[in-house]
N, C-alpha and C positions, 0 to 999 in steps of 0.2 A: 444471375439468379432470375427466375420468373416473378412477375408481380404477385402471383399467388403465394409463392414461397416467402417473399418479402412481407407480405401481410401476415403470414404465419408467425414470422420472427417479431413483427411489430406487436401482434396480440400477445405473444409470449413475453416480450419486454414490458408490456403494460400490466400483465398479470403479476410479474415479479415485482414492478414498481408498487403495487398495491399492498404487497405483504412483505415489507423489509424486515430482516431480523439482524440483531447485533452480533458482533464477533463471539463465537463459541456458542451461539444460539440458533444455527442456521439449518436446523432439522428440516423445517418446512420447506425452506428454499431448495435444499438438496432433493427433496421428495419430488418438487416440481420439475427439477432438471431431470432426475431419474425417470419420471413419466414421460417427458419429452423425448428421451432417447430410447424408450422402450421399443418404438418401431424402426429404429435405425440400426438394429442389429450388430452392435460392436462385437468384436472377437472376445474382448474381456471387459469386465466392469470391476472397479476398485471402489469400495465404499469405506466410510469413517476414516478417511485419510487425514491424520493430524487433527481429528475431531470429526466434524460433519463433512469433510471433504470428500469429493466423488470424482472419479476419472473413468474415461472410456477409451479402449485401445482399438485401432483398426489396423489389421495386419495386411502387408503384401505378400505376394507369393514368392518373390525374390528376396534375397539377403540384402540389408541395406541399414542405414543409420536409423536411430529412434529420435523423432522430432516431437517436442511437447509444446502444446500451445495452452497457455494459462489464462484463466480469468478469476474473478473474485466472487464469492457468495455473499459477503456481509454488507450491511447497511450502516447507518449512523444514528446516534442519539439526537437527532435534530428533527424538530417538528416539520412536517411538510406543509408549506404554506402556498403550494401551487393551487391554481383553480381548475386543474384538468379533471376530466371525468375519471381518470385513473389514479388520482391522488391516493396517498398512503392510508390504509385503513387501520394501520397500527400506530396508536397514539405515541407521540414522541419519537418516532422512528421513520427513517426516509432513506431512499436510495439518491441522496443529493451529491454523491460522488460520481454517480453514473455506472455502478457495478451492475445494474439491471441491463444497461445497454452492452456492456462487455459480454455478460453471459448470453445475451441473445446473438452476438456476433459469433461467439464459439459455438453455439448450438447450430448456427448457420453452416459453420464449417463441418459439423456433424452431418448435416443433411447432404452436404456435398460428398463427404466420405462414403456415406451409405450408397449414393448414386454412382460415385466414381471411386471405387476402393484403390487404395495406393497399390501400385504395381511392385514397389520395393520397399523394405523396411517396415517400420512401424510409426503410426502417428497416434500420440496420446493427447487427449483434450482433458485438461485438469481445471476442475472447479474448486477452487482453493478456499479454505475458511480463514477467518480472522486476519485479514490484511490490514484492516484499520488499526489494529493494535500492535502490528509488527511481529506478530507471533506465528501466523499461520504457515508461512513458507518453511520456516525452520522446523515446524512440528511435522509437516509433510515430509521433509527431508529426512528427519530422524524416525519416521515411521518405517518399520521393517518392510513394508509392502512397497515402499518407494524404490527399493532395489530391484523389484520385479519388472520396472519400466523405466529405470534411470536413463535420462535422455542424453543424447549426443549434443542436441541443440534444444535451446527453449526460446520461445518468442511470446511477447505479450504486448498489448497496446493500452494507452490511457487516453480517454477523450479529454480535449483541451479546449474549454471555451476561451474566447479571446483571440482564437486563430481562426482564419477562414475555414469555412465548412469544407470538409473532406481533404484538407491540406495534410500531408504527411510531415511530421516534424521529428527530426532524428539527429543523433550525434554519435560520433565513435568515441569510445571511452566512457568516462563518467557521465551518466545521463541524469540521474536523480541523486539527491544527498543522502549522506549518512546522517542518522540522527538518533538521539537517545533522551529518554526523559530521566532527569536526576532528582533524587528526593533526599533532602538533607534534614535530619532531625537534631535539634540542638536541645540539650538537657542541662538545666542549672539547678536551682533550688527555689521552690515556691515559698512565698511568706505572705504575711498579712499585709494588705496594702497601706495600713498605717505604719508599718515598720519595714519598708522596702530593703533597708540596709541589712536585715537579718537574711535576705534571701539572695539568690544569684540569678539576675535576669538576663535573658538572651537577647533582649531588644537591641542593644547596641551592636552585637555581633551579627544579628538579623539584618540591621540596616546596613551594615558595612558590606555583607555578602551580596545583598540586593543591588547595591552600587557597584561593587567590585567584580563580581562574576561577569556582568556583561562587558567590562572593559578588557577582559583577558584576551579576547580575539585581536585587539589592536595591535598586540605585539607579535602576533603570528604571521608568518610568511604567506601561508595559503588562506583561502577564504574559510572563515569560521564565525559562528554566530551563537551567542547565548541569550536566551529570552527567559526572563523570569515570568512564569505563568500563574503562580500562586504563592501565597505566604499567609501564615497564621501565627499570631503570638497569643498564647495562653487561651483562655476562654472568656466569655462575656460575664465576668464576675467582678463587680466594682469593689469588692472587699478583698481582692487577691492581687497580689503582685505576682506575675506569671514567672514560671520557672522552666517553661519549654516553649519551643517555636518549630515550625516546619516551613521549609522554603522549597518549591518545586521550580525546575528550570528545564528548558529544552536546549540541548546542545546539538549543534549541526555544523557539518563541513561537507565539501564536495568529495572527499575521499576518506577512506577508513583510517589511514595513517594519521591525518590531521585531527580526525575525531578523537582518536586514541590520546593523542598529545593534549588535546582540549580538556579531556577527561582527567588526565594526569595533573595538569596545572589547575584545574577546579578543585580537585580533591586536596592538593597542596594548600591552596588558599584556604579552603574550609578548615582544615586541621590547624592551621597557623592562627587563624582568627579565633576559633575555639579555644584554643590553648591560651591565648592572650586574654580571654575572658573567663577563663576557669570553667569551661563548659566542656560536656562530653558531646561528641559529634558522631552521628551514624549516617552513612551514605549507602543509598540502594539505587538501582536503576530499573526502568521499565520502558516498555514500548521502543525496543531498539530496532533500528533498521540499518541495514549494511547499505553502502553506496551500490547503486545499480551501474554495473560496468558492461557496456556494450563491446563485444569482441568485434574485432575488425572483420572477421569472416561473416558472422551473423549480421552485422550492420550493413555489409555490401549486399547480402542476399535481400534484406528488406528495401534497400535503396533501388536495387536493380528491378525488384518486383514492382515498386510503385512507378518506375520509369516506364516499364512495359505496359502498365495500365494507363499511362499518361496522366498521372496525378501530379499535382504540384507538390514539390517537396521544399522544406526548409531546414538547412543544416544550422542549428544553434550553436553558438560559440562557447557559451557557458552552460554548466549542468543547471537543472531546475533546483530550487531551494527546497522543494517538498521532497518527501521520502516515499519510497515504495518498497514493500518487503520482498519484491521480486529480486532485489539485490542479493538475497541469500542464494538463489539459484545461480548468480553470477559466480559465486564461489565454487560451484559444482560443476558447471558445464559452459559452453559457449552460448551466450545469451544476446538478445536484442530486445529492448523495451522501446517503443516508439510512440509518439503522440499523434492523435487523430483530431484535426480541428473540428470544433463543434459549432462554430460560428462565432463572429466577432461581437454580436450583440447579445449573446447569452449570459446569464448570471454567472458568477464564478462558482467553481466547485464548493461544496459545503454551504452554500447559501440556501435558505429555507425554500426558495422558489425555483431551484435548478431542477430541470427535467431533461433527461438525456434526449437529444434529437434523433428521432427515428430515421431522418433522412441519411444518416451517415452509416446505418447498419449495413447496407449492401456493400459499401466501400470497405469497411473493416473486414467483411467476409472475403471480399475479393483479394485483399492484400495477402491474407494468410493463406489462401488457396494458391495464389501465384507464387508465394514463397515456398510452399510445399513441392512445387513442381520441380525444383532443383534437385532433390534427392528422391522423390517418391513416384515420379511418373516419366 
């Protein structure tokens, strides 16, 4: 890419950084993306995908596969504490996961496809909503419009602070963990604080579960982790003995099967403890992420593209513990999610001072373009 094109993408990234929107609220972000692509003349445009998602299709003249490159629209409910001139102007919201950079990279691929249309097949650039809550990819897949461009291959990247700048981080098979948020509601009987014996308090059951749930993974063969993230017993009322409690925990594992087992064991423990304490238990789930599984073929395409570009690569042995809802596409097609090093001295993702490094935009664009050459040029 020329320096002028890179500056245009940098400016676009910084504009996106100033106006982050949360999951399901990305209307303004989608509009900025739409405006950027106005001059790039895609063959088709798909709007309101799974919410505010938007996609652009570039067609070749000859038959061939459909390849999708995906990035994310949403930001985080985290205050931007960076001191940059392009810091977030939306109070309490930020792009501290780097989705602004991901969008700029995929926009750069759009510039290339405008200048060099694919010769074969179709290339679809998807700007997906609601990744942070684990809902967006599934909503896009369930959108009837998705069938109009359902891909044969899908690729995505995630910036990775803590790794050398521009290093490609990849793994065959499971790359990012499966996870889900578990919400447990315990109901007993409220009574006066002067006569707690007249009620049924969930306090003992709550304490038992807060200790017991994180211990369940110790008996499991594969990696699993339970993290209690929130708990509440009754209300702040000194005259009342509580009759209800809520416990929230994140369950995660490196694969979908182990996560299903962890859910089952957790549910069994909850019901057992509730029964022993004469309580009613209700369990629900939220923010569910499937494990991201890199197919061998898609993995090789990315690795070979990085090699041709003479980029340093790192094959990780274990999947990352964090989750990415790109895993839902792994169930649908051949996928590869890879990491792009953002620099060893960068703040970690989701830290209030994190700001996607513009220096890696060109590398991200280059990897995707090089990967597309396998089928489309």
